[in-house]
N, C-alpha and C positions, 0 to 999 in steps of 0.2 A: 324757317328763320334764316335770314341772310347771314353769311359768314363773317362779314366785316361791318364796321360802323358806317363806312361809306355806302355799302350796299343797303344797309338798313335805312340810312337817311333817304335814299332814293324811294324806297317803299313807303317810309313814313310820310314824306312830303306829298307823295301821290295820294295817300289815304287822307291826309289833312286837307288836300285841295278839294276833296268831295264835300267838305264841310263849309266851303266858302262860296259866297255868291258874288256876282260881278260888283265892281265899285258903285256905290250909290252916290247920287248927287248931293252936295252939301245943301243943308236946308236951314242954316243959321249963319249970321255974320261971323261968329267965332269959328265955325267949321270951315267957312269959305276962306278965312285968313290962314288957317293951319290945316294941313301942311301945303306949302306951295313950292317945295323943293325936296330933294332926296333927304331921307333920314338915315343917320349912321347908327348902327347897333353894334356896340363894342362887346366882344366876348373875351374876358381875361383868361383865356385858356386856348390851347392849340386846336386847330381844325380837326374835326372828327372826334373830339373829346366828349365826355358825357354832357358838358355844358354847351358845347357847340350845337348839338342836335336840337334841343328845345329852342335855342336862339333862331335857328333857321326855320323851324316850324312857325314861330311867332312872327318872324320877318315876312313869311308868306301870308300870314293872316293880315298883318298891317298893310302890306302892299296891296292886297286885294280890296280891303275895305277903305283905305285912305286914298288910293289912286296915285301914290307916289312911290318911287323906288325906295326900298329899305336895304341898305348895303351892310352886310355883316362883315365886320373887321375883327380878326383874331389878334389880340395883343397879350400873349402869355408872358409869364415871368414873375418871380418873387411870390409864388403861391397865389397868384391872381391879383396881387397888390398893384402891379404896374398898370394894367388896364383899368382897374377900379379907380385909381387916382386920376387917370385921364378924364374920366367922366365927371369926377368931383370938380375938376378945373374947367370943364366945358361951360359954354354959355347956357343959361337955363331957359332955352327957347324951344325945347322939344325936338331939336334936330340931332342931338347926341344922346343916345340911351345906353343903358347897361343891361346885359343879361347876366345877372349875378347869382351866385349860389351861396349856400350856407358857409362853404369853406372860406370864402373871402369876405363875406358880409358879417358873419358872427363869430366864426371859430378863430380866424386869424386875429381880429381885433381883441378877442378875449385872451389870447395867449401871448401876443406880441405888442409891446408898447410902441414899436416903430412901424406899425401898419401904415400910418400916414393919413388916416381918415377916420371919421366917426360915423358908423353906419346909421345912427339915429338922427344926427343933425345935418349930415352932408348930402342927403338924398331926399328926393320926393318919390316914394315908392308908388309904382303904377299898378302892378298886379302880380300876385303870386301865380305861378303857372302849374307847378307840380311838386309833389312831395315824395321822397324816397325813404327807404329804411334799410337797416342791416339785418343780417341773420348771424347768430352765433352757431358756428359749425365746428365739428370735431371729425377725426378720422372714423370711418365706420367700424374699425376694429377696436376702438377705444372702449373702456368699460362703462362709459357714461351714456345713458340713454335719455336722461332728463336732467334739467339744470340742477335739481337738488342733489343728485348723485355727484355731479362735478363739484358743487359747493362743499359737500361733506368731505370729499376726498382732498380738495385743496386746503380746507381748514386743518385737516389732519397732517398735511404735508406743506406747510407754508414755504413759498418760494421754489417749490419743486417744478411747477408747471409753467409753460411759456405761452404767450399769445402773440401772434404776428400782427403788425400794424404797418402803416405807410410813412412813419416818421413822427417825431415828437410834435405834438400839437395838432396832428391830423385827426379827423373825426373818428377814424378807426382806432387811434390811440386813446382818445377821450372816451370812446365806448368801453374800452377795457378798464380804464381808470374808474368810470362810473360803476362798472360791474364790481370792481373790488371794493369801492366805498359802500355800495349798497348791500353786498353780501358778507363783507368782513373777511374776505380771503386775500391772500397775497400771491399775486402772479408776477411773472417777469415779462415785460414787454420787449419784443425783438423787432427792430425796424427793418423794413424791406423797401425796395425802390418803387414798388407798385403793387396794386391789388393782385395781379397775376402771380407775382412772386410770393406774396403772402399766402395765397391759396395753395400754390405749389409746395410751400413749406409744410402745410398741413397734410397735403396728399402724400408727401414724402416722409411724414412723421418726424420732421426736424423740429417742429413745434406742435403743441397739443391742440391749439384752437386759434380761431380768428373771428373777427367781426367784419363782415364785408357786405358790399351792396348786393341786393337781391338779384339784380340782372346778371351778375357774375356767377352767383352761387346756384341759382335754381336749376340750370341744366345739369350741373354736377350732382346736385341732391337727387334729382329725378333719375339719374343714371346709377345711383347708389354708391358714388365715389366719395361722397361726404355725408355725414349725418347731421341734420339740423336739429338744434335743441330748442330754439326760441327766436322769435322776431323781436326787433327793438322798438317797434311802433307801439303806441298806447293801446290800440285795438287790433284785432286780428285783420289780416290783409286778404282781400279776394284773390291775390296772387298765390297765396299759400294758406288757405283757411284752416288747414289741419294743424298748423303750428301754433302753439300757445305764445302769448306775449311774455316778455320778461316779468311783467307784473304778475300775470297768472302763474308764472313759474316760481314766484316767491321773492322776487327782487323788488322791494317797495318803490313805487313812483319812478320806475326805470323807463325812460323814453329817449331814444336817440333817432332823430329823423333829420333829413336834409331837404332843402327846398331850392327851387330854381325860379327866379322871377325877373320882372322887368322894372327898372328904376330910371328916373331922370335926375339931373342935378337938383340940389335944393334951390328953391326959389322959382322953379318952373310953375307957370300959372296953373291954377286949379282946373280951369277949363280945358287946358291941353292934357293934363293928367287924366281927367275924366274921359276926354275924347279918345285917348289911347286905351284906357281900361275897358271901355264899352265893347269894341270888337274882339278884344282878347277874351273877355268873360263870355261873350256870346259863342265864340268858337270852342271854348273849353267845355261848353255845355252840350255840344253836338255829339252824337254817338260815334261818329267817325273819328273825331279828335280824341275822345275818351279812350277808344280802342287803341289808337296810335300810342298814346301815353302809357297805357297799360302794357303794351308790348315793349316799352322801354324799361319796364320794371318799376314804374312809378304810378302815383295816383293823381288825377287832375285835381287842382285846388283853385278853382275860380273864386274870386272875392273882390271886395272893394279895396281902394287904396288904403283906407283906414285899417282894414283887417290885416293887410300885408304889413303896414307900419307896426301894428301891435305884435305880429309874429316875429319881426326882426328884433324889436325891443325885448320881448320876453326870452327869445333864444340867446340873445347877447347876455342878458342877466344870468341865465342858467350856466352858460359856458364860462363866464367870468368867475362865478362862484365855484364851479368845479376846478377850474385852473388854479384858483387860490387854495382850495382844500387839498389838491393833489400836488401843489408846488410846481406847476408846469409853467414855464416861461421860455420864450425863444426871442432872439435878438431882432 
């Protein structure tokens, strides 16, 4: 496994390239008209971030299939809102696209009235790309070996135990809030600047637990430095099939997943949206691309624009309901 995200990106794009065939000639008037110039793919996060890597994979797919340059531009800031707003304001002609994730498309709008966009009405979703999940981990010296042990102990000692997260309104914070609501326990959330610091806090026993991305945690779990209690996906994952889901562990209807996908501004012609969805869906169904995404700690999620639209709408409803129930709001 490469040691840095930049190194991994080189390996990932090389693997993805094997799934691609040379550009095909356009065979319809609509295809011939679009695209006839470079396409800009905006990533509302820093270069090398978890969102940047799938963006560059998809840029390679579209470049190979459409025969035009696809330029990835990183526009980070305001938890992803800055770059996302730029796409909302762009012309709906298919030449400005967004590689967006759950953080800025459903979580931020759910907890912040000032996000500045409506993910349901301001975009024409093109395709979901991949889905990730979190793992609930504790220190290996902790007395809890299964979720029910933690729940019983936390119920007997309300407010005694802490969980690390990456800030109010972040998905790792909401994962903990959902756990409390579903189990009836009272934990104290402790914010850190990033996932690495949250995990380090558990390793150092400053806090008792955290919910973090599988790609960060799996190496530490395999090394015995962390103990995994459950995954937050609705079904077990091929990445860690031995781990129960939170639902199996006794937390009803518990599911916390993240997605990364491609979107266009609202009003983009359906023919263009379909023309973009086709090569992305085809690439995601190849073994090479599927293995590349699995190595990122995620699951490929090919599907139609309508399915991606439904995913965004349903997740937005869920996180808004949780934010209201847990009284979470940020400016």
